[in-house]
C-alpha positions in Angstrom: 17.9 7.9 10.9 21.3 10.5 9.3 19.4 13.5 7.3 18.5 12.5 3.8 19.9 14.3 1.5 18.4 15.5 -1.9 20.4 13.3 -4.5 19.3 10.3 -2.2 15.6 11.7 -2.1 15.1 11.5 -5.9 16.4 7.9 -6.1 14.1 7.0 -4.3 11.2 8.9 -5.9 12.4 7.6 -9.3 11.5 4.0 -8.1 8.0 5.4 -7.6 7.8 6.5 -10.8 8.0 3.4 -12.1 4.7 1.7 -10.5 2.4 4.1 -11.7 0.4 2.0 -13.9 0.1 -0.6 -10.7 -3.1 0.9 -9.5 -4.4 4.3 -7.4 -1.1 5.1 -6.6 -0.7 9.1 -6.1 3.2 10.2 -5.0 2.6 14.2 -6.4 6.6 14.5 -6.4 7.1 17.5 -8.5 10.7 19.5 -8.9 8.5 22.2 -9.6 5.5 21.9 -7.3 2.1 23.7 -8.0 2.2 25.2 -4.5 3.9 25.0 -0.9 2.1 22.7 1.3 2.9 24.0 4.5 2.9 21.6 7.6 2.7 21.3 11.8 4.7 17.6 13.1 3.8 16.5 16.8 5.5 14.4 18.3 9.3 14.5 17.9 10.4 10.9 18.6 8.8 8.9 15.8 8.0 12.5 14.4 12.2 13.3 14.2 12.0 10.8 10.8 8.9 12.0 9.7 10.1 15.1 9.6 13.3 14.5 8.0 11.0 12.7 4.9 8.6 15.4 4.5 11.0 17.6 4.7 12.7 16.4 1.6 8.9 16.9 -0.3 9.8 19.1 -2.7 7.4 22.2 -1.9 6.3 21.1 1.6 7.3 23.6 4.6 7.7 22.5 8.2 6.9 25.8 9.6 6.3 24.1 13.5 8.3 20.8 15.2 6.5 20.1 18.8 7.0 18.1 21.4 6.3 18.5 25.1 10.2 17.5 25.2 12.1 20.7 25.1 15.4 18.4 24.3 13.8 16.8 21.5 12.1 19.8 20.5 15.9 21.7 19.9 17.3 18.4 18.8 14.7 18.0 15.7 15.3 22.0 14.6 18.6 20.9 14.2 18.1 17.8 12.5 15.3 19.4 10.3 17.6 22.4 9.5 20.6 20.5 8.4 18.5 18.9 5.4 20.0 19.4 1.9 16.8 20.9 0.1 15.8 23.9 -1.1 14.5 26.3 0.3 15.7 25.5 3.5 13.5 24.7 6.2 13.3 26.5 9.6 10.7 25.4 11.8 9.4 26.8 14.9 10.0 24.7 18.3 6.8 24.9 19.9 5.1 22.8 23.1 1.1 22.7 22.6 0.2 21.3 19.4 -2.9 23.6 19.1 -0.9 26.8 18.3 -0.4 24.2 14.6 -4.1 24.1 14.5 -4.9 27.7 15.4 -2.4 28.6 12.5 -3.8 29.7 9.1 -1.1 28.8 7.1 -0.7 25.1 8.1 -2.5 22.6 6.0 -1.8 19.3 7.9 -0.9 18.0 11.5 1.2 15.7 11.0 0.6 13.7 14.4 3.1 11.6 15.8 2.5 11.5 19.2 1.8 8.7 21.8 -1.2 6.5 20.9 -3.6 7.7 23.2 -3.3 11.2 21.6 -3.6 9.8 18.0 -7.4 10.0 17.3 -8.2 13.2 19.8 -5.4 14.9 18.1 -6.2 13.9 14.3 -10.3 14.7 14.9 -9.3 18.2 16.4 -7.1 18.6 13.3 -10.6 17.7 11.0 -12.5 20.3 13.1 -10.0 22.7 12.7 -9.8 22.6 9.0 -6.7 20.8 9.4 -5.7 17.8 6.7 -3.7 14.9 8.9 -1.0 12.2 8.8 -1.8 10.1 11.7 0.8 7.3 13.2 -0.2 3.7 13.3 -2.5 2.7 15.1 -4.8 5.6 14.1 -6.9 5.2 17.7 -6.3 4.2 21.4 -9.9 2.6 20.8 -12.6 1.8 18.7 -15.2 4.4 19.3 -12.3 7.3 18.5 -11.4 5.7 15.1 -15.2 5.6 14.0 -15.7 9.1 15.3 -12.0 9.8 13.5 -13.7 8.7 10.4 -16.7 10.5 10.4 -15.1 13.4 11.2 -12.6 13.1 8.3 -15.8 12.6 6.1 -18.0 16.0 7.8 -14.7 18.4 7.1 -14.0 16.6 3.6 -10.1 16.2 5.4 -7.3 14.1 3.7 -6.6 11.5 6.6 -4.0 9.4 6.0 -2.6 6.7 9.0 1.0 6.1 8.8 1.1 2.3 7.7 3.9 3.1 5.2 3.8 -0.5 3.5 0.8 0.5 1.2 2.9 2.9 -0.5 5.6 0.5 -1.4 6.2 -0.3 -4.6 6.9 -4.3 -3.9 3.7 -4.8 -1.7 1.4 -3.0 -4.5 2.9 -4.9 -7.4 2.1 -8.5 -4.7 -0.9 -7.6 -3.6 -2.0 -6.8 -7.5 -0.9 -10.3 -8.3 -3.1 -11.6 -5.4 -6.3 -10.2 -6.2 -5.6 -11.2 -9.8 -5.3 -14.4 -9.0 -1.8 -16.0 -8.9 -2.5 -18.1 -6.1 -6.1 -18.5 -6.7 -8.9 -17.8 -3.8 -6.4 -16.5 -0.5 -7.8 -17.8 2.3 -5.3 -17.7 5.1 -2.5 -14.4 6.0 -0.5 -15.3 8.7 1.3 -12.1 10.2 4.7 -12.0 12.5 6.4 -9.6 14.7 9.3 -10.4 16.8 11.5 -8.3 18.2 14.2 -8.6 22.1 12.7 -6.2 24.3 14.4 -6.1 27.9 12.5 -6.0 31.1 10.5 -2.6 32.4 10.6 -3.5 35.7 9.1 -2.2 38.7 8.5 1.6 38.5 8.3 4.0 41.5 6.7 7.0 42.4 8.6 9.6 41.0 8.3 13.3 39.1 8.4 13.4 35.8 11.3 14.5 33.7 12.5 18.0 33.9 10.4 20.7 31.9 7.7 18.2 30.7 4.4 19.0 31.1 3.0 15.7 32.6 -0.9 16.8 32.4 -0.5 18.0 29.2 1.2 14.5 27.7 -1.9 12.5 29.7 -4.1 14.9 27.8 -6.9 13.3 26.9 -6.3 9.9 29.3 -7.5 10.2 33.0 -4.7 11.2 35.0 -2.4 8.4 36.6 0.0 9.6 38.8 3.6 9.3 37.4 5.6 6.3 37.6 9.7 6.2 37.3 8.9 3.4 34.1 6.6 5.1 32.2 8.5 7.7 30.0 9.5 8.0 27.2 8.7 4.8 25.8 7.3 2.1 28.0 3.9 3.6 28.3 3.1 1.2 25.1 2.6 -2.0 27.6 0.0 0.0 29.7 -3.6 -0.5 28.8 -4.2 3.5 29.8 -1.8 4.8 26.9 -0.7 1.5 24.9 -1.6 -1.2 22.8 0.6 -3.5 23.5 2.9 -5.2 20.6 -0.1 -6.2 18.5 -1.0 -2.3 18.1 2.5 -1.2 18.2 3.9 -3.1 15.3 1.3 -6.0 14.8 -0.8 -3.4 13.3 1.7 -3.4 10.3 1.3 -7.0 9.4 -2.1 -7.0 9.7 -3.0 -4.9 7.7 -0.6 -6.4 4.6 -2.7 -9.6 6.2 -6.3 -7.8 5.4 -5.3 -6.4 2.4 -4.4 -9.3 1.0 -7.4 -11.4 1.5 -9.8 -8.4 0.4 -11.1 -9.0 3.9 -13.1 -5.9 5.8 -15.2 -6.7 9.6 -14.1 -9.7 10.8 -16.8 -12.4 11.9 -14.8 -13.6 15.0 -11.8 -13.2 16.6 -9.8 -15.0 19.6 -6.3 -14.6 21.7 -4.3 -16.5 23.1 -0.9 -15.1 26.0 0.4 -13.2 28.1 3.3 -11.7 29.8 5.4 -14.8 30.1 9.3 -13.8 30.0 9.2 -11.4 32.8 7.7 -10.6 35.8 7.4 -7.0 35.9 5.0 -4.1 35.3 4.4 -4.2 32.1 0.1 -5.2 31.5 0.3 -6.1 27.6 1.4 -10.0 26.0 4.9 -10.2 25.3 3.4 -13.7 23.7 0.6 -13.5 21.9 -1.7 -15.3 19.2 -4.7 -13.8 17.8 -6.9 -15.1 14.7 -9.6 -13.2 13.6 -12.1 -14.9 10.9 -14.1 -13.4 8.0 -17.1 -14.4 5.9 -15.9 -15.9 2.7 -14.2 -18.5 4.2 -10.7 -16.6 5.1 -8.6 -16.3 8.3 -6.0 -13.3 9.3 -3.6 -14.9 12.5 -0.8 -13.0 13.8 2.3 -14.5 16.5 4.0 -11.5 18.4 6.9 -12.8 20.3 8.5 -9.8 21.9 11.0 -11.3 24.1 12.3 -13.1 21.5 13.3 -12.2 17.8 14.1 -16.1 16.6 12.2 -16.2 12.8 11.9 -12.4 11.0 8.9 -14.1 8.4 6.8 -11.1 8.2 3.5 -11.8 6.2 2.8 -15.1 4.0 -0.7 -15.7 1.8 -1.9 -19.1 1.4 -3.9 -19.8 -1.4 -6.1 -22.8 -3.4 -3.0 -22.7 -5.8 -0.2 -21.7 -3.8 1.2 -19.8 -1.3 2.8 -15.9 -1.9 5.8 -14.8 0.7 6.6 -11.3 1.3 8.8 -9.2 4.1 9.1 -6.6 5.2 10.9 -4.2 2.2 8.1 -5.5 -0.4 10.1 -8.8 -1.9 8.0 -11.6 -2.2 8.5 -15.3 -3.5 5.3 -17.4 -4.9 5.4 -21.0 -4.8 3.0 -23.5 -6.5 0.8 -25.9 -5.0 3.5 -28.4 -4.8 5.3 -25.4 -3.0 7.8 -24.9 -5.8 9.1 -21.5 -6.2 8.0 -20.2 -9.2 8.4 -15.9 -9.4 10.6 -13.4 -7.1 10.9 -9.9 -6.6 13.3 -7.9 -4.9 12.0 -4.8 -4.2 12.8 -1.7 -1.2 10.6 0.8 0.1 10.7 4.0 2.7 8.5 6.5 4.0 8.9 8.8 1.2 6.5 7.4 -0.8 3.8 7.4 1.7 4.1 11.0 2.4 4.2 11.7 -0.5 1.2 10.1 -1.4 -0.6 12.3 1.2 0.8 15.7 -0.1 -0.4 15.1 -3.5 -4.1 14.5 -2.2 -3.6 17.9 -0.1 -3.1 19.6 -3.5 -4.6 17.7 -6.0 -7.7 18.4 -3.2 -8.8 14.7 -3.7 -8.8 13.6 0.1 -10.2 10.2 -0.5 -7.2 9.3 -2.9 -4.6 7.9 -0.7 -3.1 4.5 -0.1 -4.4 4.3 3.2 -7.3 6.4 3.7 -8.6 6.7 7.3 -11.2 4.1 7.3 -8.8 1.2 5.3 -6.4 2.4 8.4 -9.4 1.7 10.9 -10.4 -1.1 9.5 -7.0 -2.8 9.9 -6.9 -0.3 13.8 -9.8 -2.4 14.6 -8.5 -5.7 14.1 -5.6 -5.2 16.9 -8.3 -3.6 19.2 -11.0 -7.0 19.0 -7.6 -8.9 19.7 -6.8 -7.5 22.7 -10.1 -7.1 23.9 -10.3 -10.9 23.0 -7.2 -10.9 25.4 -8.3 -8.7 27.8 -11.9 -10.3 28.6 -10.5 -14.3 28.0 -13.3 -14.3 25.6 -14.4 -15.5 22.0 -15.7 -12.4 20.2 -18.4 -12.4 18.0 -18.9 -9.9 15.9 -21.0 -7.7 13.0 -19.3 -8.3 9.7 -20.7 -5.0 8.5 -18.9 -2.7 11.5 -16.8 -5.4 13.5 -18.8 -4.5 16.4 -18.6 -7.6 19.3 -22.5 -8.9 19.9 -23.9 -9.9 22.7 -21.0 -9.0 24.4 -21.3 -6.2 27.2 -17.7 -7.1 28.9 -16.4 -6.8 25.5 -18.1 -3.8 24.3 -17.4 -2.0 27.8 -13.6 -1.9 26.0 -15.2 -0.5 23.0 -14.2 3.6 24.3 -12.1 4.5 27.1 -13.0 7.0 29.9 -11.4 10.3 29.0 -10.3 13.3 30.8 -12.8 16.2 30.7 -11.0 18.6 29.4 -9.6 16.5 25.9 -12.5 14.4 25.3 -13.0 14.8 21.8 -16.0 16.3 20.4 -18.7 14.5 18.1 -18.7 17.6 16.2 
């Protein structure tokens, strides 16, 4: 994305100010912020965009940009230094995120590393006395998601997951209307994600890219010999590190779907699908349908198609008195029971609103006043994990609706937690 200008930033925050009446939404955007918040950012793929977003927030100082690829570090430094903001950003480029955690000036870690680093790094941040903005999915497996919630509570730290639509004006407005009964009792949310991804081919034994500490990149994941089709993106499609398309992009729609239903943990989860389009090294499905049922007669369905992008629907809610459709920007349409459109609203969103909400919670010392507080992030991420566990076992999962744990299924619960490398096993304290 191109560097933000101060003018475009202020235009975005003006939109934020118009919806503050709609719920517990905290933006914390101030021309003269009460104090500076110093942050460090880990992972300069997705993190490069977040660096531009956080770097434009008034009173936010980016002290570090961190990545194991020195080229990405240099590019991130150059990009952030060009931001039109006051004071100018001059981040240090580093390769080991522990330098961020060890620095007493830093208040928050922004974790945008690969999925297998999300929860371990965020847990370490809490234990080091730092707040954390952790990208989606908030964890690589359910166990570490539960531990992250516990550590955020123990150390009283703000932990926000990067499901940015939770702070989008249109989404907040639409969810409020749903909860107020605009289509009656909502009993179904239908979610979609489509893309046009190519084959990843068949990898060969190879050396990691020059300059990258592959052992550090693997970190919490037990050692796997490097192959030519792992980095920088295809790790998403291997269970050892990633969570497939369901955890990669399905999390956004499932989170909105669960939010609209007002649901917590499921009663039952099923999955159907596979790697249908290509025959290659990819382990995760490119075609998948997941169904999750909840107490009170409610269901969420998710359809993912990674290799055919026909149909760009996002989330649709079905209620006793009609339907509400919402797109990725937060624009929505409402239909009555006869499918006649009765209302519509156009909206836009970007990451600024979600980032500002996180910084406000730090400044105000209100760690739970987040639009996607980590317990809510964990609940939505867990739907992705349960869908993948159902896929991998071929089982219908019957779950405890108080915490989502799978009942009477040893094979499924064996996937609740992964094996960890000795050095990076998350500490339960």
